Backbone as CSV, one residue per row, in Angstrom:
resi,resn,N_x,N_y,N_z,CA_x,CA_y,CA_z,C_x,C_y,C_z
1,MET,88.669,105.222,98.009,89.039,103.614,97.842,90.933,103.513,98.262
2,ASP,91.227,102.649,98.633,92.418,102.630,99.569,93.716,101.665,98.733
3,VAL,94.507,102.564,98.368,95.335,101.888,97.652,96.742,101.604,98.364
4,LEU,97.320,100.489,98.618,98.126,100.046,99.192,99.524,100.180,98.591
5,VAL,100.677,101.443,98.644,101.532,101.300,98.053,103.081,100.810,98.798
6,VAL,103.602,99.808,98.524,104.796,99.346,98.979,105.862,99.535,98.225
7,ASP,107.165,100.206,98.669,107.932,100.051,98.291,109.126,101.065,99.135
8,ASP,110.607,100.108,98.996,111.903,100.385,100.254,112.300,101.808,99.631
9,GLU,112.163,102.059,98.474,112.713,103.641,97.736,111.497,104.398,97.869
10,GLU,112.443,105.038,98.801,111.559,106.577,98.925,110.916,107.349,97.705
11,LEU,111.854,107.368,97.019,111.721,108.114,95.744,110.541,107.800,94.696
12,VAL,110.378,106.187,94.868,109.473,105.322,93.909,108.283,105.594,94.754
13,ARG,108.242,105.647,95.656,107.211,105.071,96.372,106.200,106.462,97.077
14,SER,106.822,107.631,96.901,106.072,109.291,97.269,106.086,109.266,95.570
15,SER,106.663,108.892,94.810,105.988,109.343,93.553,105.126,108.933,93.093
16,VAL,105.289,107.599,93.371,103.341,106.872,92.710,102.315,107.218,93.723
17,CYS,102.826,107.167,94.597,101.661,108.155,95.857,101.269,109.701,95.314
18,GLU,102.183,110.409,94.960,101.827,111.529,94.735,100.711,111.620,93.650
19,TYR,101.462,110.691,92.430,100.546,110.775,91.058,98.968,110.308,91.215
20,LEU,98.822,109.186,91.998,97.744,108.355,91.963,96.685,109.103,92.984
21,GLU,97.581,109.791,94.090,96.779,111.044,94.828,96.129,111.946,93.606
22,SER,96.999,112.162,93.130,96.299,113.222,91.751,95.287,113.316,91.261
23,VAL,95.237,111.732,90.665,93.936,111.426,90.005,92.566,110.987,90.754
24,GLY,93.153,110.657,92.039,91.763,110.660,92.645,92.066,109.441,93.633
25,TYR,93.196,108.727,93.979,93.066,107.520,94.623,93.321,107.902,96.124
26,ASP,92.926,107.128,97.183,93.538,107.259,98.388,94.144,106.346,98.784
27,LEU,95.707,106.581,99.171,97.149,106.004,99.396,97.202,106.096,100.674
28,ILE,97.899,104.783,100.665,98.603,104.156,101.986,99.943,103.789,101.716
29,ALA,100.728,104.503,102.086,102.336,104.292,101.934,102.968,103.372,103.178
30,ALA,104.030,102.466,102.439,104.380,101.684,103.644,105.986,101.395,102.986
31,SER,107.264,101.105,103.813,108.222,101.718,103.134,108.800,100.267,103.409
32,SER,108.075,98.775,103.556,108.741,97.601,103.433,107.491,96.544,103.293
33,GLY,107.713,95.665,103.403,107.063,94.393,103.461,106.053,94.069,104.640
34,GLN,107.464,94.312,105.674,106.605,94.128,106.972,105.567,95.137,107.700
35,HIS,106.235,96.818,106.914,105.247,97.718,107.508,104.033,97.578,106.559
36,ALA,104.127,97.176,105.684,102.725,96.891,105.066,101.738,95.796,105.655
37,LEU,102.407,94.699,106.072,101.615,93.900,106.688,101.040,94.345,108.460
38,GLU,101.970,95.340,109.031,101.802,95.978,110.226,100.516,96.728,109.576
39,LEU,100.344,97.469,108.436,99.241,98.432,108.476,98.079,97.523,108.048
40,ALA,98.275,96.782,107.496,96.706,95.872,106.910,96.511,95.212,108.264
41,GLN,97.334,94.939,109.183,96.428,94.371,110.594,95.576,95.592,111.122
42,GLN,95.872,96.879,110.603,94.640,97.634,111.258,93.494,98.056,110.818
43,ILE,94.147,98.233,109.221,93.356,98.940,108.401,92.921,97.563,107.062
44,GLY,93.300,96.855,107.191,93.192,95.781,105.761,91.662,95.682,105.385
45,PRO,90.617,95.716,105.858,89.545,95.639,104.978,88.997,96.660,103.955
46,SER,89.941,98.096,104.383,89.714,99.117,103.642,90.595,98.999,102.426
47,ILE,91.735,98.222,102.366,92.482,97.648,101.286,91.735,97.465,100.206
48,GLN,91.842,98.209,98.811,91.333,97.531,97.672,92.268,97.184,96.674
49,ALA,93.113,97.712,96.516,94.427,97.365,95.568,96.067,97.377,96.456
50,VAL,97.023,96.761,95.695,98.161,96.976,96.292,99.350,97.137,95.159
51,ILE,99.757,98.096,95.586,101.211,98.229,94.394,102.354,98.091,95.068
52,SER,103.236,96.929,94.577,104.361,96.624,95.904,105.732,96.560,94.654
53,ASP,106.669,96.609,95.092,107.857,96.467,94.681,108.032,94.962,94.621
54,VAL,108.916,93.970,93.908,109.289,92.595,94.066,110.528,92.708,95.118
55,GLU,111.439,93.214,94.358,112.289,93.082,95.763,112.544,93.854,96.423
56,MET,112.388,93.766,97.806,112.466,94.440,98.758,113.821,93.720,99.849
57,PRO,114.289,94.388,101.006,115.213,93.608,101.610,114.378,92.560,102.680
58,ASP,113.561,93.377,103.585,112.930,92.518,104.624,112.161,91.412,104.095
59,LEU,111.446,91.799,103.077,110.315,90.688,102.922,110.130,90.755,100.762
60,SER,110.451,89.826,100.685,109.742,90.499,98.534,108.402,90.816,98.628
61,GLY,108.172,91.021,97.724,106.975,91.259,97.478,105.906,90.671,97.407
62,PRO,106.228,89.523,96.312,105.394,88.180,96.586,105.441,87.214,97.921
63,ALA,106.484,87.511,98.616,106.094,86.596,99.970,104.885,87.637,101.329
64,MET,105.080,89.103,100.863,104.345,89.959,101.549,103.052,89.458,101.418
65,TRP,102.733,89.300,99.962,101.289,89.309,99.509,100.669,88.059,99.950
66,GLU,101.578,86.520,99.968,101.076,85.359,100.466,100.582,86.045,101.718
67,HIS,101.056,86.692,102.964,100.635,87.140,104.502,99.505,87.886,104.024
68,LEU,99.664,88.566,102.910,99.048,89.915,103.016,97.233,89.561,102.687
69,LYS,97.341,88.972,101.836,96.293,88.214,101.288,94.959,87.788,102.739
70,LEU,95.774,87.062,103.469,94.891,86.854,105.009,94.511,88.270,105.706
71,LEU,94.531,89.489,105.509,94.370,90.386,105.975,93.320,91.488,105.517
72,ILE,93.054,91.146,104.198,92.627,92.044,102.896,91.514,91.528,102.465
73,PRO,90.735,92.206,101.752,89.116,91.509,100.749,89.961,90.564,99.928
74,SER,89.018,89.733,99.808,89.565,88.494,98.815,89.452,88.841,97.204
75,GLN,88.931,90.230,97.217,88.855,90.698,95.517,90.141,91.601,95.376
76,CYS,90.860,91.817,96.428,91.628,92.777,96.313,92.893,92.259,95.268
77,ARG,93.668,92.898,94.229,94.526,92.476,93.411,95.703,93.315,93.880
78,ILE,96.887,92.648,93.098,97.771,93.464,93.408,98.872,93.810,92.046
79,LEU,99.675,94.959,91.712,100.298,95.218,90.637,101.722,95.120,91.416
80,PHE,102.818,94.444,90.950,104.230,94.223,91.175,105.128,95.050,90.335
81,ILE,105.866,95.989,90.747,106.690,97.120,89.996,107.823,96.607,90.410
82,SER,108.698,96.922,89.565,110.334,96.116,89.754,111.348,96.807,88.354
83,GLY,112.722,96.913,89.140,113.220,97.541,88.089,114.214,96.948,87.647
84,SER,114.480,95.390,87.978,115.120,93.987,87.880,114.625,93.342,86.215
85,GLY,115.494,93.036,85.803,115.197,92.226,84.250,114.394,90.958,84.708
86,ASN,115.021,90.237,85.301,114.746,88.805,85.646,113.837,88.211,86.886
87,VAL,112.783,89.143,86.707,111.990,88.669,87.895,111.072,87.745,87.431
88,PRO,110.571,87.156,86.034,110.109,85.982,86.059,110.491,84.809,86.535
89,GLU,112.392,84.603,86.288,113.161,83.711,86.661,113.331,83.639,88.116
90,GLN,113.407,84.562,88.489,113.666,84.542,90.192,112.382,84.367,90.534
91,PHE,110.797,84.775,90.130,109.658,84.801,91.116,108.992,84.065,90.114
92,PRO,108.716,82.675,89.696,108.006,82.256,88.800,106.594,82.114,89.201
93,GLY,105.524,82.300,88.470,104.258,82.231,88.815,104.424,83.313,89.629
94,LEU,104.680,84.900,89.518,104.047,85.963,90.236,103.006,85.819,90.073
95,PRO,101.972,86.234,91.348,100.719,86.183,91.606,100.092,87.598,91.123
96,GLY,100.122,88.410,89.985,99.680,89.514,90.079,100.516,90.349,88.599
97,ASP,100.036,90.999,88.118,100.309,91.806,86.903,101.722,92.367,87.378
98,LEU,102.607,92.754,86.006,104.437,93.052,86.644,104.444,94.243,85.860
99,LEU,104.827,95.898,86.266,105.129,96.744,85.234,106.514,96.935,85.661
100,SER,107.507,97.091,84.718,108.612,97.285,84.811,109.109,98.672,84.685
101,LYS,109.989,98.979,85.963,110.421,100.417,85.845,111.597,100.531,84.934
102,PRO,111.745,101.942,84.455,110.939,102.667,84.660,109.678,102.718,83.585
103,PHE,108.677,103.113,84.140,107.532,103.263,83.550,106.539,104.850,83.450
104,SER,105.968,104.928,82.809,105.243,106.410,82.990,104.229,106.356,83.837
105,MET,103.938,107.163,84.392,102.823,107.656,85.592,101.386,107.330,84.779
106,ARG,101.569,107.378,83.375,100.229,107.053,82.465,99.694,105.547,82.573
107,GLU,100.986,104.696,82.628,100.926,103.561,82.562,100.550,102.826,83.987
108,LEU,100.885,103.153,84.789,100.765,103.264,86.347,99.203,103.337,86.601
109,GLU,98.670,104.772,86.001,97.210,104.673,86.422,96.431,103.887,85.483
110,GLU,96.755,103.316,84.458,95.987,102.651,83.535,96.168,101.004,84.192
111,LYS,97.320,100.718,84.892,97.372,99.405,85.341,96.071,99.376,86.915
112,ALA,96.473,100.572,87.532,95.890,101.055,88.430,94.520,100.643,88.597
113,GLY,93.910,101.588,87.352,92.709,101.293,86.861,92.022,99.908,86.769
114,LEU,92.764,99.175,85.883,92.424,97.851,85.561,91.897,97.015,86.800
115,MET,93.173,97.110,87.991,93.022,96.329,89.250,91.704,96.358,90.150
116,ILE,91.769,97.979,90.010,90.399,98.261,90.918,88.967,98.237,90.140
117,ASN,89.098,98.294,88.923,87.799,98.142,88.009,88.274,97.120,86.756
118,PRO,87.827,95.861,87.136,88.498,94.638,86.333,87.710,94.356,85.582
119,ALA,86.584,95.102,85.404,84.928,94.980,84.314,86.034,95.852,82.985
120,GLU,86.563,96.618,83.018,87.155,97.264,81.946,88.210,96.522,81.290
121,GLN,88.976,95.616,81.676,89.948,94.687,80.872,89.208,94.223,79.472
């Protein structure tokens, strides 16, 4: 099962990918919202979940998600991650769950599991 991880910060992106790969997920990494859209045009049907930073320079996570939804399976869900405390005010109606940085890898694994296996909620 492919999980698309989108974050413009290399350290965050690589840490998330390394951990989730270690617990059995297949990861695809994108360094920006635009990069994620380019990857989805090629492999969209295989993407089962998305983990994305909210605030990125070229395209915010929520804006990317609006475009991405047209390229991936309809049951695909998104988890946003952010180090900014004002996400709800800046992005009202965020179309997914939010995990605030810093977060533990266990918290990330739990959220990813709930996105991919929603019956466990």
